[in-house]
DSSP file (Angstrom, degrees, kcal/mol; ACC not computed):
  #  RESIDUE AA STRUCTURE BP1 BP2  ACC     N-H-->O    O-->H-N    N-H-->O    O-->H-N    TCO  KAPPA ALPHA  PHI   PSI    X-CA   Y-CA   Z-CA
    1    1 A X              0   0    0      0, 0.0     2,-0.1     0, 0.0     0, 0.0   0.000 360.0 360.0 360.0 124.5   24.0    3.5  -17.4
    2    2 A X     >  -     0   0    0      1,-0.1     4,-2.3     4,-0.0     5,-0.2  -0.340 360.0 -98.9 -83.5 172.4   26.0    5.6  -14.9
    3    3 A X  H  > S+     0   0    0      1,-0.2     4,-2.2     2,-0.2     5,-0.1   0.832 120.8  54.1 -63.0 -35.9   24.7    6.8  -11.6
    4    4 A X  H  > S+     0   0    0      2,-0.2     4,-1.7     1,-0.2    -1,-0.2   0.930 111.2  44.7 -63.2 -43.4   23.9   10.4  -13.0
    5    5 A X  H  > S+     0   0    0      1,-0.2     4,-2.3     2,-0.2    -2,-0.2   0.882 112.9  52.3 -69.1 -35.8   21.8    9.0  -15.8
    6    6 A X  H  X S+     0   0    0     -4,-2.3     4,-2.2     1,-0.2    -1,-0.2   0.906 108.8  49.9 -62.7 -44.1   20.1    6.6  -13.4
    7    7 A X  H  X S+     0   0    0     -4,-2.2     4,-2.2     2,-0.2    -1,-0.2   0.851 110.0  50.4 -67.3 -33.8   19.2    9.4  -11.1
    8    8 A X  H  X S+     0   0    0     -4,-1.7     4,-2.7     2,-0.2    -2,-0.2   0.916 110.7  49.6 -69.4 -42.8   17.8   11.5  -13.9
    9    9 A X  H  X S+     0   0    0     -4,-2.3     4,-2.7     1,-0.2    -2,-0.2   0.937 111.6  48.8 -60.6 -48.7   15.6    8.5  -15.1
   10   10 A X  H  X S+     0   0    0     -4,-2.2     4,-1.9     2,-0.2    -1,-0.2   0.879 111.1  49.1 -58.8 -44.4   14.3    8.0  -11.6
   11   11 A X  H  X S+     0   0    0     -4,-2.2     4,-1.9     2,-0.2    -1,-0.2   0.923 112.6  49.0 -63.7 -43.5   13.5   11.7  -11.1
   12   12 A X  H  X S+     0   0    0     -4,-2.7     4,-1.9     1,-0.2     3,-0.3   0.951 111.3  49.6 -56.1 -50.2   11.7   11.7  -14.5
   13   13 A X  H  X S+     0   0    0     -4,-2.7     4,-3.4     1,-0.3     5,-0.3   0.851 108.8  51.3 -62.7 -35.5    9.8    8.7  -13.6
   14   14 A X  H  X S+     0   0    0     -4,-1.9     4,-2.0     1,-0.2    -1,-0.3   0.858 106.4  55.9 -69.0 -32.3    8.7   10.1  -10.2
   15   15 A X  H  < S+     0   0    0     -4,-1.9    -2,-0.2    -3,-0.3    -1,-0.2   0.896 116.6  36.3 -63.6 -39.3    7.5   13.2  -12.0
   16   16 A X  H  < S+     0   0    0     -4,-1.9    -2,-0.2    -5,-0.1    -3,-0.2   0.949 132.2  24.2 -75.5 -51.5    5.2   11.1  -14.2
   17   17 A X  H  < S-     0   0    0     -4,-3.4    -3,-0.2     1,-0.3    -2,-0.2   0.477 103.1-124.7-102.3  -2.9    4.1    8.4  -11.9
   18   18 A X     <  -     0   0    0     -4,-2.0    -1,-0.3    -5,-0.3    -2,-0.1  -0.243  55.6 -19.1  87.4 179.9    4.5    9.9   -8.5
   19   19 A X        -     0   0    0     -4,-0.1     2,-0.3    -2,-0.1    -5,-0.0  -0.341  64.4-136.3 -64.2 140.8    6.4    8.8   -5.4
   20   20 A X        -     0   0    0      1,-0.1    -1,-0.1     2,-0.0     4,-0.1  -0.726   9.0-139.5-100.2 147.4    7.4    5.1   -5.3
   21   21 A X        -     0   0    0     -2,-0.3     3,-0.1     2,-0.2    -1,-0.1   0.443  51.9-108.0 -82.5   2.4    7.1    2.9   -2.2
   22   22 A X  S    S+     0   0    0      1,-0.3     2,-0.6     0, 0.0    -1,-0.0   0.355  80.0 128.3  89.1  -1.6   10.5    1.4   -3.1
   23   23 A X        -     0   0    0      1,-0.0    -1,-0.3     0, 0.0    -2,-0.2  -0.757  59.5-125.1 -86.4 122.2    9.1   -1.9   -4.2
   24   24 A X        -     0   0    0     -2,-0.6     2,-0.7     1,-0.1    -1,-0.0  -0.296  20.2-116.2 -64.1 144.0   10.3   -3.0   -7.7
   25   25 A X        -     0   0    0      1,-0.1    -1,-0.1     5,-0.0     3,-0.0  -0.728  34.1-177.9 -83.6 117.6    7.7   -3.8  -10.3
   26   26 A X        +     0   0    0     -2,-0.7     2,-0.3    -3,-0.0    -1,-0.1   0.523  54.6  45.0 -98.9  -5.7    8.2   -7.4  -11.0
   27   27 A X  S >  S-     0   0    0      1,-0.0     3,-1.1     0, 0.0     0, 0.0  -0.945  73.2-123.4-138.0 159.8    5.8   -8.2  -13.7
   28   28 A X  T 3  S+     0   0    0     -2,-0.3    -1,-0.0     1,-0.2    -3,-0.0   0.522 104.5  69.8 -79.4  -4.8    4.6   -6.7  -17.0
   29   29 A X  T 3  S+     0   0    0      2,-0.1    -1,-0.2     0, 0.0    -3,-0.0   0.519  71.0 118.1 -87.2  -6.4    1.0   -6.7  -15.7
   30   30 A X    <   -     0   0    0     -3,-1.1     2,-0.3     1,-0.1    -5,-0.0  -0.336  65.0-122.6 -64.5 145.4    1.6   -4.0  -13.2
   31   31 A X        -     0   0    0      1,-0.1     3,-0.3    -2,-0.0    -1,-0.1  -0.626   1.8-138.8 -90.3 146.0   -0.4   -0.9  -13.6
   32   32 A X  S    S+     0   0    0     -2,-0.3     2,-0.5     1,-0.3    -1,-0.1   0.904 101.3  26.5 -66.4 -42.5    1.2    2.5  -14.0
   33   33 A X  S    S-     0   0    0     -3,-0.0    -1,-0.3    18,-0.0   -16,-0.0  -0.949  89.1-137.7-123.1 108.5   -1.5    4.0  -11.7
   34   34 A X        -     0   0    0     -2,-0.5    18,-0.1    -3,-0.3     3,-0.1  -0.300   5.1-140.8 -65.1 148.7   -3.1    1.6   -9.2
   35   35 A X  S    S+     0   0    0     16,-0.2     2,-0.3     1,-0.1    -1,-0.1   0.743  85.3  30.9 -81.9 -21.0   -6.7    1.7   -8.7
   36   36 A X        -     0   0    0     15,-0.4     2,-0.4    34,-0.0    36,-0.2  -0.968  65.1-152.3-134.1 152.4   -6.3    1.1   -5.0
   37   37 A X  E     -A   71   0A   0     34,-2.9    34,-2.6    -2,-0.3     2,-0.6  -0.973  10.0-149.6-120.7 140.4   -3.8    2.0   -2.3
   38   38 A X  E     -AB  70  50A   0     12,-3.3    12,-2.5    -2,-0.4     2,-0.5  -0.920   8.4-162.2-114.9 112.5   -3.3   -0.1    0.8
   39   39 A X  E     -AB  69  49A   0     30,-2.5    30,-1.8    -2,-0.6     2,-0.7  -0.825   1.9-161.4 -97.8 128.9   -2.1    1.8    3.8
   40   40 A X  E     +AB  68  48A   0      8,-3.0     7,-1.6    -2,-0.5     8,-1.5  -0.900  15.3 173.7-111.9 105.4   -0.7   -0.4    6.6
   41   41 A X  E    S+     0   0A   0     26,-2.2     2,-0.4    -2,-0.7    27,-0.2   0.876  78.3  14.4 -74.9 -38.3   -0.6    1.4   10.0
   42   42 A X  E    S+A   67   0A   0     25,-1.8    25,-1.9     4,-0.2    -1,-0.3  -0.965  89.8  98.0-144.5 121.2    0.6   -1.7   11.9
   43   43 A X  S    S-     0   0    0     -2,-0.4    17,-0.2    23,-0.2     3,-0.1  -0.879  91.4 -46.1-171.2-159.3    2.0   -4.9   10.3
   44   44 A X  S    S+     0   0    0     15,-3.4     2,-0.4    -2,-0.3    16,-0.1   0.890 141.0  22.4 -59.3 -37.3    5.4   -6.5    9.5
   45   45 A X  S    S-     0   0    0     14,-0.3     3,-0.3     3,-0.0     2,-0.3  -0.994  92.2-149.7-121.6 134.2    6.3   -3.1    8.3
   46   46 A X        +     0   0    0     -2,-0.4    -5,-0.2     1,-0.2    -4,-0.2  -0.745  66.5  22.0-111.0 158.9    4.3   -0.1    9.6
   47   47 A X  S    S+     0   0    0     -7,-1.6     2,-0.3    -2,-0.3    -1,-0.2   0.926  89.6 130.9  57.3  51.0    3.3    3.2    8.1
   48   48 A X  E     -B   40   0A   0     -8,-1.5    -8,-3.0    -3,-0.3     2,-0.5  -0.920  47.6-146.0-127.7 159.9    3.7    2.1    4.5
   49   49 A X  E     +B   39   0A   0     -2,-0.3     2,-0.3   -10,-0.2   -10,-0.2  -0.987  18.6 179.1-123.3 126.5    1.5    2.3    1.4
   50   50 A X  E     -B   38   0A   0    -12,-2.5   -12,-3.3    -2,-0.5    -2,-0.0  -0.837  27.2-136.6-124.4 163.7    1.5   -0.5   -1.3
   51   51 A X  S    S+     0   0    0     -2,-0.3   -15,-0.4   -14,-0.2     2,-0.3   0.355  78.9  55.9-107.9   7.3   -0.5   -0.7   -4.4
   52   52 A X  S  > S-     0   0    0    -14,-0.1     4,-2.0     1,-0.1     5,-0.1  -0.976  71.1-132.5-136.4 154.5   -1.7   -4.3   -4.5
   53   53 A X  H  > S+     0   0    0     -2,-0.3     4,-3.8     1,-0.2     5,-0.3   0.892 107.1  62.1 -68.5 -36.0   -3.6   -6.4   -2.0
   54   54 A X  H  > S+     0   0    0      1,-0.2     4,-1.6     2,-0.2    -1,-0.2   0.898 107.6  45.1 -62.4 -36.9   -1.1   -9.3   -2.3
   55   55 A X  H  > S+     0   0    0      2,-0.2     4,-1.4     1,-0.2    -1,-0.2   0.950 115.1  46.5 -64.2 -48.9    1.6   -6.9   -0.9
   56   56 A X  H  X S+     0   0    0     -4,-2.0     4,-1.3     1,-0.2     3,-0.3   0.897 109.3  54.8 -60.5 -42.0   -0.6   -5.6    1.8
   57   57 A X  H >X S+     0   0    0     -4,-3.8     4,-2.8     1,-0.2     3,-0.6   0.908 105.5  52.1 -62.9 -41.5   -1.7   -9.1    2.8
   58   58 A X  H 3< S+     0   0    0     -4,-1.6    -1,-0.2    -5,-0.3    -2,-0.2   0.834 110.9  50.4 -62.1 -31.9    1.9  -10.2    3.2
   59   59 A X  H 3< S+     0   0    0     -4,-1.4   -15,-3.4    -3,-0.3   -14,-0.3   0.719 123.0  26.9 -76.0 -23.7    2.4   -7.2    5.5
   60   60 A X  H X< S+     0   0    0     -4,-1.3     3,-1.7    -3,-0.6     6,-0.2   0.628  87.6 112.2-115.0 -20.7   -0.6   -7.9    7.7
   61   61 A X  T 3< S+     0   0    0     -4,-2.8     3,-0.1     1,-0.3   -17,-0.1  -0.336  92.3   4.0 -64.5 130.2   -1.2  -11.6    7.6
   62   62 A X  T 3  S+     0   0    0      1,-0.2     2,-0.6    -2,-0.1    -1,-0.3   0.747  97.2 129.9  66.7  23.3   -0.5  -13.4   11.0
   63   63 A X    X   -     0   0    0     -3,-1.7     3,-2.0   -21,-0.1    30,-0.2  -0.937  60.3-127.6-107.9 115.2    0.2  -10.1   12.7
   64   64 A X  T 3  S+     0   0    0     -2,-0.6    -3,-0.0     1,-0.3    28,-0.0  -0.396  91.3   4.3 -67.1 125.6   -1.6   -9.6   15.9
   65   65 A X  T 3  S+     0   0    0     -2,-0.2    -1,-0.3     1,-0.2    -5,-0.0   0.684  86.4 177.1  78.2  16.4   -3.5   -6.3   15.9
   66   66 A X    <   -     0   0    0     -3,-2.0     2,-0.4    -6,-0.2    27,-0.2  -0.254  12.9-157.2 -55.4 144.4   -2.6   -5.4   12.3
   67   67 A X  E     +A   42   0A   0    -25,-1.9   -26,-2.2    25,-0.1   -25,-1.8  -0.983  27.5 136.0-131.8 120.8   -4.1   -2.2   11.1
   68   68 A X  E     -AC  40  91A   0     23,-1.0    23,-1.9    -2,-0.4     2,-0.3  -0.984  22.1-172.8-159.1 162.1   -4.7   -1.4    7.4
   69   69 A X  E     -A   39   0A   0    -30,-1.8   -30,-2.5    -2,-0.3     2,-0.3  -0.985  22.0-121.4-158.9 151.8   -7.2    0.0    5.0
   70   70 A X  E     -A   38   0A   0     -2,-0.3     2,-0.3   -32,-0.2   -32,-0.2  -0.765  28.4-176.3-101.8 148.9   -7.7    0.4    1.2
   71   71 A X  E     -A   37   0A   0    -34,-2.6   -34,-2.9    -2,-0.3     3,-0.1  -0.948  32.6-136.6-140.3 158.8   -8.2    3.7   -0.5
   72   72 A X  S    S+     0   0    0     -2,-0.3     2,-0.4   -36,-0.2    -1,-0.1   0.664  90.6  43.9 -92.1 -18.5   -8.9    5.0   -4.0
   73   73 A X  S  > S-     0   0    0    -36,-0.1     4,-1.9     1,-0.1     3,-0.3  -0.966  73.3-132.2-132.2 152.4   -6.3    7.8   -3.7
   74   74 A X  H  > S+     0   0    0     -2,-0.4     4,-2.4     1,-0.2     5,-0.2   0.842 108.5  59.0 -62.4 -35.7   -2.9    8.2   -2.4
   75   75 A X  H  > S+     0   0    0      2,-0.2     4,-2.2     1,-0.2    -1,-0.2   0.863 104.5  50.2 -67.1 -35.9   -3.9   11.3   -0.5
   76   76 A X  H  > S+     0   0    0     -3,-0.3     4,-2.2     2,-0.2    -1,-0.2   0.932 111.3  48.7 -61.2 -47.6   -6.5    9.4    1.5
   77   77 A X  H  X S+     0   0    0     -4,-1.9     4,-1.9     1,-0.2    -2,-0.2   0.874 110.8  49.2 -65.6 -37.0   -4.0    6.7    2.4
   78   78 A X  H  X S+     0   0    0     -4,-2.4     4,-2.0     2,-0.2    -1,-0.2   0.923 110.7  51.4 -63.9 -45.2   -1.5    9.3    3.5
   79   79 A X  H  <>S+     0   0    0     -4,-2.2     5,-2.9     1,-0.2     4,-0.5   0.890 108.2  52.2 -53.2 -47.0   -4.2   11.0    5.6
   80   80 A X  H ><5S+     0   0    0     -4,-2.2     3,-1.0     1,-0.2     5,-0.2   0.910 110.8  47.0 -65.4 -42.5   -5.1    7.6    7.3
   81   81 A X  H 3<5S+     0   0    0     -4,-1.9    -1,-0.2     1,-0.2    -2,-0.2   0.856 112.3  50.2 -71.5 -27.5   -1.4    6.9    8.2
   82   82 A X  T 3<5S-     0   0    0     -4,-2.0    -1,-0.2    -5,-0.1    -2,-0.2   0.482 118.9-113.2 -85.1  -1.3   -1.1   10.5    9.6
   83   83 A X  T < 5S+     0   0    0     -3,-1.0     3,-0.2    -4,-0.5     4,-0.2   0.599  85.2 119.0  83.7  11.9   -4.2   10.0   11.7
   84   84 A X      < +     0   0    0     -5,-2.9    -4,-0.2    -6,-0.2    -5,-0.1  -0.297  34.5 111.5-103.1  46.1   -6.3   12.5    9.7
   85   85 A X  S    S-     0   0    0     -5,-0.2     3,-0.4    -6,-0.2    -1,-0.2   0.220  89.8-108.2-108.8  11.4   -8.9   10.0    8.5
   86   86 A X  S    S-     0   0    0     -3,-0.2    -2,-0.1     1,-0.2    -6,-0.0   0.890  75.1 -60.5  65.5  39.3  -11.9   11.1   10.5
   87   87 A X  S    S-     0   0    0     -4,-0.2    -1,-0.2     1,-0.2     3,-0.1   0.855  77.1-173.4  55.8  38.5  -11.8    8.0   12.8
   88   88 A X        -     0   0    0     -3,-0.4     2,-0.2     1,-0.1    -1,-0.2  -0.393  31.0-105.4 -58.9 139.0  -12.2    5.6    9.9
   89   89 A X        -     0   0    0      1,-0.1     2,-0.3    -2,-0.1    -1,-0.1  -0.487  34.3-131.1 -70.2 135.4  -12.5    2.0   11.2
   90   90 A X        -     0   0    0     -2,-0.2   -21,-0.2    -3,-0.1     2,-0.1  -0.652  16.7-121.5 -88.7 145.6   -9.4    0.0   10.7
   91   91 A X  B     -C   68   0A   0    -23,-1.9   -23,-1.0    -2,-0.3     2,-0.4  -0.463  19.7-151.7 -75.5 152.1   -9.6   -3.4    9.1
   92   92 A X     >  -     0   0    0    -25,-0.1     4,-2.5    -2,-0.1     3,-0.2  -0.999  14.6-138.2-127.1 133.3   -8.3   -6.4   11.0
   93   93 A X  H  > S+     0   0    0     -2,-0.4     4,-2.9     1,-0.2     5,-0.2   0.902 105.3  51.7 -59.3 -42.4   -6.9   -9.4    9.1
   94   94 A X  H  > S+     0   0    0      1,-0.2     4,-2.1     2,-0.2    -1,-0.2   0.884 111.2  47.2 -59.9 -40.0   -8.7  -11.8   11.5
   95   95 A X  H  > S+     0   0    0     -3,-0.2     4,-2.1     2,-0.2    -1,-0.2   0.851 111.4  50.6 -63.5 -40.7  -11.9  -10.0   11.1
   96   96 A X  H  X S+     0   0    0     -4,-2.5     4,-2.5     2,-0.2    -2,-0.2   0.929 109.9  50.0 -68.6 -45.3  -11.6  -10.0    7.3
   97   97 A X  H  X S+     0   0    0     -4,-2.9     4,-1.8     1,-0.2    -2,-0.2   0.909 111.2  49.3 -62.2 -41.2  -10.8  -13.7    7.3
   98   98 A X  H  X S+     0   0    0     -4,-2.1     4,-2.0     1,-0.2    -1,-0.2   0.856 108.9  51.6 -65.8 -35.8  -13.8  -14.5    9.4
   99   99 A X  H  X S+     0   0    0     -4,-2.1     4,-1.4     2,-0.2    -1,-0.2   0.895 108.9  52.4 -63.7 -40.4  -16.0  -12.4    7.2
  100  100 A X  H  X S+     0   0    0     -4,-2.5     4,-0.8     1,-0.2    -2,-0.2   0.858 109.2  49.1 -62.6 -33.4  -14.7  -14.4    4.1
  101  101 A X  H >< S+     0   0    0     -4,-1.8     3,-0.6     1,-0.2    -2,-0.2   0.901 108.2  53.9 -72.4 -39.1  -15.5  -17.7    5.8
  102  102 A X  H 3< S+     0   0    0     -4,-2.0    -1,-0.2     1,-0.2    -2,-0.2   0.824 101.9  59.7 -67.7 -28.6  -19.1  -16.6    6.7
  103  103 A X  H 3<        0   0    0     -4,-1.4    -1,-0.2     1,-0.2    -2,-0.2   0.829 360.0 360.0 -65.2 -30.8  -19.7  -15.7    3.0
  104  104 A X    <<        0   0    0     -4,-0.8    -1,-0.2    -3,-0.6    -2,-0.2   0.388 360.0 360.0 -91.3 360.0  -19.1  -19.2    1.9
């Protein structure tokens, strides 16, 4: 496939599935439309949106002061990163880990 064909395919895919975060889909179980979006304000990479918790966790785990939240729509995730989230409380990986420990 030449570069012109590849560009056309990518443009067509973006029309169907929306903008991509640049992360390649590595398994056949990946969903075309994720049920959740994870916005990372502060982490190993900041101001990014990913579509799986495993990706989000890798970005925020062991990062002091990491800020992130999950959303059901891409628009809500984008608003969170833009600071237009109505002062939504930000999750902290340390707090989340502590909550998980308390449940058990």
